[in-house]
N, C-alpha and C positions, 0 to 999 in steps of 0.2 A: 429545300436547301438545308444542309446540315452544317452547323457551325461547331468547330472543335478547337481546343487549345492544346493539342499534342500532335506529335507525328505518328502516333500509333496507327498502324495500318496504311501509312503514306509511304509511297515509293518515289524515286526521282521521275519515273515515267508518268506519274500523275501530275507533274508540274510543267508540262509543255505549254509554250505560247506566252509566257510572262515576259516582262521587261520590253513591252511593246515600243517600238521606235528607237530603241538603243542601238547605236551603231555596232557595238560589240557586246551583245547581251551575255550574261552568265548562262552557262549550261544548266540543264535540270539538276545535274549532280552538284554543281556549285550552289544552286538555289537551295537544294536540300540541306547542304552544309551550313548555309547562312541561317536557315530556319532552325536547325539543330543547335547552333551556337548562340542563338538569341535568348535573352532572358525570358521573354514572353512572346507567344505567337497566338494568332487566331486564324483559322483557315475556313474557308467556305468551300464546301464539297457538294458537287452535283451528285446525288445518290444514284440517279438514272444512268450516268455515264462513268461513275467512279473517278471523276476528274476534279482536281482542285481548280476552282474558277476565281478565287480571290484570296488574298492574304494580307496580314498586317503584322508587323514585328515591333518589338520594343527592347531596348538595351537599358538596363537599370542597375543602380547600386543597391536596390532593394530597401533603401532607407528614405532618401529625400528626392532623388532625381531619376527621371526616365527620359529616353530620347526615342522618337518613333521615326526609324529611317525609311521604312517601306510600307506603303499601302498601294495595292494594285488589284484590279479586277480585269479579267480577260475582256477584250473588246466586245465580244458577242454577248457578254453578261452585264455591261454597263447600263446605268439608268434604270435599275431594278431594286435599288435600296440596299444592295449587297455591301457596298463601300461604307455606307452609313452604319449598317449593322456591325460590320467589322470594327469601325471606330468605337461604337458604343460598347461593344463587348471588350475591346481593349481598355477603354476607360474604366470599366467595371473591374477589370483585372488590376488596374493601377490605382484604384480608389484610395488607397492609403499613402500614395506618394505625394509630396508637396508640389513638385514642379514636373510637368510633362511638356517636353519641348518637341518641335517638329519644324523642319524647314520645307518650304515649297515654293514652286514658281508663283509669280504674281497672279496668273490667271486662276490659280487654285485657292487663293485667300478667301474669296466669298464662300466657297464650299466649306472650308474649315471653320470660318466664322459662324455658319449656320449650325455647326456642331458644337459651338460653345467656346471655341478658341479665340484668342485675341492676337492681332498682328503685332509683332515685335521685330526688332532688328536682329540680324544674325550675320555671322561671318563664316565662311567656308573655304575649303581648298579642295580641288579636284585633281586627281592624277588619272586622266582619261586613258592612259596606256594600261591601267589596271582595271578598267571597267568591267571586263568579263570575269574577273576574280583570278585567284591563283589556283591552278589545277594541280 
Protein backbone atom coordinates (compact mmCIF):
# COMPACT_ATOMS: atom_id res chain seq x y z
CA UNK A 1 0.00 0.00 0.00
CA UNK A 2 1.34 3.41 -0.99
CA UNK A 3 0.27 6.48 0.99
CA UNK A 4 0.58 9.87 -0.66
CA UNK A 5 -0.50 13.43 0.12
CA UNK A 6 -1.01 14.76 -3.39
CA UNK A 7 -3.14 14.13 -6.46
CA UNK A 8 -0.09 13.70 -8.66
CA UNK A 9 -0.81 10.75 -10.96
CA UNK A 10 -4.40 10.39 -9.67
CA UNK A 11 -7.40 10.50 -12.03
CA UNK A 12 -11.14 10.42 -11.29
CA UNK A 13 -11.24 6.87 -12.71
CA UNK A 14 -9.05 5.77 -9.80
CA UNK A 15 -11.72 6.92 -7.31
CA UNK A 16 -14.50 4.42 -8.05
CA UNK A 17 -16.54 2.87 -5.24
CA UNK A 18 -16.37 5.49 -2.50
CA UNK A 19 -19.22 7.01 -0.44
CA UNK A 20 -20.53 3.53 0.35
CA UNK A 21 -24.16 3.58 1.45
CA UNK A 22 -24.84 7.16 0.38
CA UNK A 23 -28.23 7.46 -1.36
CA UNK A 24 -26.81 9.93 -3.89
CA UNK A 25 -23.02 9.63 -3.80
CA UNK A 26 -20.71 12.14 -5.48
CA UNK A 27 -19.35 11.06 -8.83
CA UNK A 28 -15.64 10.23 -9.15
CA UNK A 29 -15.21 13.61 -10.89
CA UNK A 30 -16.83 15.43 -7.94
CA UNK A 31 -14.75 13.33 -5.54
CA UNK A 32 -11.60 14.40 -7.40
CA UNK A 33 -12.70 18.05 -7.16
CA UNK A 34 -13.28 17.82 -3.39
CA UNK A 35 -9.82 16.27 -2.96
CA UNK A 36 -8.28 19.02 -5.10
CA UNK A 37 -10.01 21.76 -3.09
CA UNK A 38 -9.10 20.34 0.34
CA UNK A 39 -6.31 21.92 2.38
CA UNK A 40 -4.69 18.53 3.03
CA UNK A 41 -5.26 15.02 1.71
CA UNK A 42 -3.79 11.59 2.28
CA UNK A 43 -4.59 8.80 -0.17
CA UNK A 44 -4.07 5.05 0.15
CA UNK A 45 -3.20 3.57 -3.22
CA UNK A 46 -3.16 -0.13 -4.11
CA UNK A 47 -0.10 -0.23 -6.33
CA UNK A 48 -1.10 -3.58 -7.86
CA UNK A 49 -4.44 -2.30 -9.17
CA UNK A 50 -3.53 1.41 -9.44
CA UNK A 51 -6.73 2.17 -7.49
CA UNK A 52 -7.26 4.58 -4.59
CA UNK A 53 -8.62 2.42 -1.76
CA UNK A 54 -8.83 5.01 1.03
CA UNK A 55 -8.65 8.74 1.62
CA UNK A 56 -8.83 11.40 4.31
CA UNK A 57 -9.24 15.15 3.85
CA UNK A 58 -8.78 18.23 6.02
CA UNK A 59 -9.89 21.82 5.62
CA UNK A 60 -7.75 24.27 7.56
CA UNK A 61 -6.92 27.93 8.09
CA UNK A 62 -3.29 26.79 8.35
CA UNK A 63 -2.87 28.57 11.69
CA UNK A 64 -5.07 27.27 14.52
CA UNK A 65 -7.87 25.08 13.21
CA UNK A 66 -8.57 22.15 10.95
CA UNK A 67 -11.65 20.07 10.26
CA UNK A 68 -11.57 16.51 8.93
CA UNK A 69 -14.73 16.02 6.86
CA UNK A 70 -13.91 12.70 5.19
CA UNK A 71 -12.23 9.42 6.04
CA UNK A 72 -13.22 6.45 3.95
CA UNK A 73 -11.77 3.10 3.02
CA UNK A 74 -13.33 0.94 0.30
CA UNK A 75 -15.39 -1.93 1.79
CA UNK A 76 -13.05 -4.66 0.46
CA UNK A 77 -10.07 -2.98 2.18
CA UNK A 78 -11.56 -2.33 5.63
CA UNK A 79 -10.06 -3.86 8.79
CA UNK A 80 -6.51 -3.83 7.40
CA UNK A 81 -5.25 -0.76 9.29
CA UNK A 82 -5.59 1.55 6.28
CA UNK A 83 -7.98 3.97 8.02
CA UNK A 84 -5.72 4.14 11.08
CA UNK A 85 -2.70 4.89 8.90
CA UNK A 86 -4.63 7.57 6.98
CA UNK A 87 -5.57 9.25 10.28
CA UNK A 88 -2.02 8.97 11.64
CA UNK A 89 -0.55 10.52 8.50
CA UNK A 90 -3.14 13.32 8.51
CA UNK A 91 -2.39 14.05 12.18
CA UNK A 92 1.29 14.31 11.26
CA UNK A 93 0.36 16.73 8.45
CA UNK A 94 -1.61 18.81 10.99
CA UNK A 95 0.89 18.54 13.87
CA UNK A 96 1.32 22.32 14.11
CA UNK A 97 -2.43 23.01 14.34
CA UNK A 98 -4.03 23.80 17.72
CA UNK A 99 -7.45 22.21 17.17
CA UNK A 100 -8.42 19.36 14.88
CA UNK A 101 -12.15 18.69 14.78
CA UNK A 102 -14.14 15.86 13.27
CA UNK A 103 -17.82 14.90 13.40
CA UNK A 104 -18.87 11.25 13.29
CA UNK A 105 -21.78 8.96 14.03
CA UNK A 106 -22.01 7.57 17.57
CA UNK A 107 -20.92 4.09 16.48
CA UNK A 108 -17.58 5.53 15.27
CA UNK A 109 -16.71 7.34 18.51
CA UNK A 110 -14.75 4.35 19.96
CA UNK A 111 -12.71 4.11 16.73
CA UNK A 112 -11.59 7.73 16.94
CA UNK A 113 -11.04 7.52 20.70
CA UNK A 114 -8.54 4.70 20.06
CA UNK A 115 -6.72 7.12 17.75
CA UNK A 116 -6.37 9.73 20.50
CA UNK A 117 -9.40 11.91 19.90
CA UNK A 118 -11.90 12.88 22.61
CA UNK A 119 -15.68 13.04 22.33
CA UNK A 120 -17.22 16.53 22.24
CA UNK A 121 -20.52 18.10 21.30
CA UNK A 122 -21.10 19.45 17.83
CA UNK A 123 -23.82 20.97 15.71
CA UNK A 124 -24.45 20.43 12.04
CA UNK A 125 -26.85 21.09 9.21
CA UNK A 126 -27.28 18.80 6.21
CA UNK A 127 -28.74 19.70 2.82
CA UNK A 128 -29.34 16.18 1.51
CA UNK A 129 -30.53 17.50 -1.84
CA UNK A 130 -26.90 18.50 -2.46
CA UNK A 131 -25.37 15.21 -1.28
CA UNK A 132 -23.92 14.29 -4.66
CA UNK A 133 -22.20 17.68 -5.02
CA UNK A 134 -22.61 20.36 -7.62
CA UNK A 135 -21.69 19.15 -11.10
